[in-house]
C-alpha positions in Angstrom: 39.2 -55.5 9.9 38.8 -54.3 6.2 35.5 -55.8 6.1 34.3 -54.2 8.8 36.1 -50.5 7.2 34.3 -50.9 4.0 30.9 -51.7 5.4 30.7 -48.3 8.0 32.3 -46.3 4.8 29.3 -48.0 2.9 27.0 -47.2 5.2 28.6 -43.6 6.3 28.3 -42.5 1.9 25.0 -44.1 1.9 23.5 -41.8 4.6 25.5 -38.9 3.4 23.7 -39.1 0.0 20.0 -39.8 1.8 20.5 -36.1 3.3 21.7 -34.4 -0.2 19.2 -31.3 0.0 18.4 -30.0 -3.4 19.8 -26.8 -4.6 17.2 -23.8 -3.8 16.2 -23.2 -7.4 15.0 -19.6 -8.5 10.8 -21.6 -9.2 11.3 -22.0 -5.4 12.2 -18.7 -3.9 9.3 -17.3 -6.0 7.1 -18.9 -4.4 8.5 -18.8 -1.0 5.9 -16.9 1.7 7.3 -16.0 4.7 4.4 -15.4 7.0 3.8 -13.6 10.7 1.5 -12.0 13.2 0.9 -11.1 16.9 -2.6 -11.2 18.5 -2.7 -7.7 20.6 -6.0 -8.1 23.0 -7.7 -11.0 23.9 -10.6 -10.1 21.7 -12.8 -12.4 19.2 -15.7 -11.9 17.4 -19.2 -14.3 16.6 -20.0 -15.7 14.2 -22.7 -12.7 12.4 -20.2 -9.7 13.8 -20.1 -6.9 11.0 -16.8 -5.8 9.5 -15.5 -3.3 7.5 -12.7 -3.1 5.1 -10.5 -0.1 4.7 -7.6 -0.1 2.4 -4.2 2.1 3.6 -2.5 3.3 0.1 1.3 3.1 0.3 2.7 5.5 -2.5 4.3 3.2 -5.0 7.8 4.3 -7.1 6.3 1.2 -9.1 3.4 0.9 -10.3 0.6 3.7 -11.6 -2.6 4.2 -9.6 -4.3 2.7 -11.5 -2.5 -0.9 -11.3 -2.3 0.5 -7.4 -6.1 -0.1 -7.1 -6.0 -3.4 -9.4 -3.6 -4.8 -7.2 -5.7 -3.4 -3.6 -9.1 -4.7 -5.2 -7.7 -8.3 -5.7 -6.9 -8.0 -2.4 -10.0 -6.6 -0.4 -12.5 -8.9 -2.3 -10.2 -11.6 -1.1 -10.4 -10.5 1.9 -14.2 -9.7 2.1 -14.9 -12.9 0.6 -12.6 -15.0 3.3 -14.6 -12.9 6.2 -17.7 -13.8 5.1 -17.3 -17.9 4.5 -15.5 -17.6 8.3 -19.3 -16.3 9.2 -18.6 -13.0 9.6 -21.0 -9.8 8.1 -20.1 -6.5 5.9 -21.2 -3.5 7.6 -24.2 -2.4 5.7 -23.6 1.0 7.6 -20.2 1.8 7.1 -19.6 1.1 10.6 -19.4 -2.5 11.8 -17.7 -4.1 14.8 -14.5 -4.3 13.2 -12.5 -3.0 11.0 -10.3 -4.9 8.7 -7.3 -2.2 7.0 -5.2 -3.6 5.0 -1.8 -2.4 3.3 0.6 -3.1 0.0 4.4 -2.4 -0.2 7.1 -2.9 -1.9 10.5 -3.4 -0.2 12.2 -0.7 -2.3 9.1 1.6 -1.2 8.8 0.1 3.1 12.1 -1.3 3.9 12.2 -4.0 6.6 13.0 -1.9 9.2 10.9 0.7 8.2 7.6 -2.3 8.3 9.0 -3.3 11.7 9.3 0.2 13.6 5.7 1.3 12.2 3.5 -1.6 12.2 5.6 -3.9 15.0 6.3 -7.3 12.4 8.0 -8.2 9.8 7.9 -12.0 8.4 12.0 -11.7 7.3 11.2 -12.7 4.0 15.4 -12.6 2.8 16.2 -10.7 -0.4 16.6 -12.4 -3.8 19.0 -11.0 -6.6 16.7 -9.6 -9.4 13.4 -10.5 -7.1 10.6 -7.4 -6.2 9.8 -8.6 -2.6 6.6 -7.5 -1.4 5.0 -7.1 1.7 0.8 -7.7 2.5 -0.2 -6.2 5.9 -3.6 -6.7 7.6 -5.0 -5.7 10.5 -8.0 -6.3 12.9 -9.1 -3.4 15.2 -12.2 -3.1 17.1 -15.0 -1.0 16.4 -16.1 0.3 20.5 -12.6 0.2 21.5 -10.2 1.7 18.8 -7.8 -1.0 20.0 -5.6 -2.9 17.9 -6.7 -7.0 18.2 -4.6 -8.5 16.0 -1.3 -7.6 12.4 -0.4 -10.0 10.6 2.2 -9.8 7.6 3.3 -11.7 4.9 6.0 -11.2 2.5 7.0 -13.0 -1.1 8.2 -12.4 -4.1 6.3 -9.8 -6.9 5.3 -11.9 -10.4 4.2 -9.6 -13.3 4.3 -12.4 -15.3 0.9 -14.2 -14.0 -1.8 -14.0 -15.3 -4.8 -13.0 -14.3 -6.4 -16.2 -13.0 -2.8 -17.3 -11.6 -2.6 -14.0 -9.8 -6.4 -14.5 -8.8 -5.0 -17.7 -7.1 -2.1 -16.4 -5.3 -3.9 -13.7 -4.2 -6.3 -15.9 -2.7 -3.9 -18.1 -1.1 -2.0 -15.1 0.4 -4.9 -13.9 1.7 -6.5 -16.9 3.2 -2.8 -18.1 4.5 -2.2 -15.1 7.3 -6.6 -14.7 7.4 -6.1 -18.2 8.7 -4.0 -17.5 11.5 -6.5 -14.2 13.2 -9.0 -17.5 13.2 -6.8 -20.1 14.7 -4.8 -17.0 17.6 -8.6 -16.9 18.8 
């Protein structure tokens, strides 16, 4: 009987040791993204359809206007490239088949509650002490009907210390993560 108890105890300890969770480290939290999107209309666009991009600036209490312009420019370039790579074309006349609107906000400027009330979705990334949470919001609106077709949001933590190259890579990753949900939802 003692041997059976010893064998069961040993087996139990080995199973529990295999289930040990790794602690959430600061590095894990920094790279964490929460993503949410919703399709509002069953509209889809064929390859070759044209688009325009319209940034929606949200006043920042942290960044200067020139910093905001730089951040928005980086996101706009990545959105444009993602759509071109998917077979869409930038509208020459300024009026395309669909409009892509986007905004970027820090949590201290736009709370999750306000984000949810005004935009209708919030990825819900948990606040972490000593880390600034930011949101990237994007939507697709049909130009002819003026109705929203799709919207998405990504939340992550701000990285002031990144090099320009790393910032470009992170922005590309964020834009790709959310825009791919638009492509997959259609």
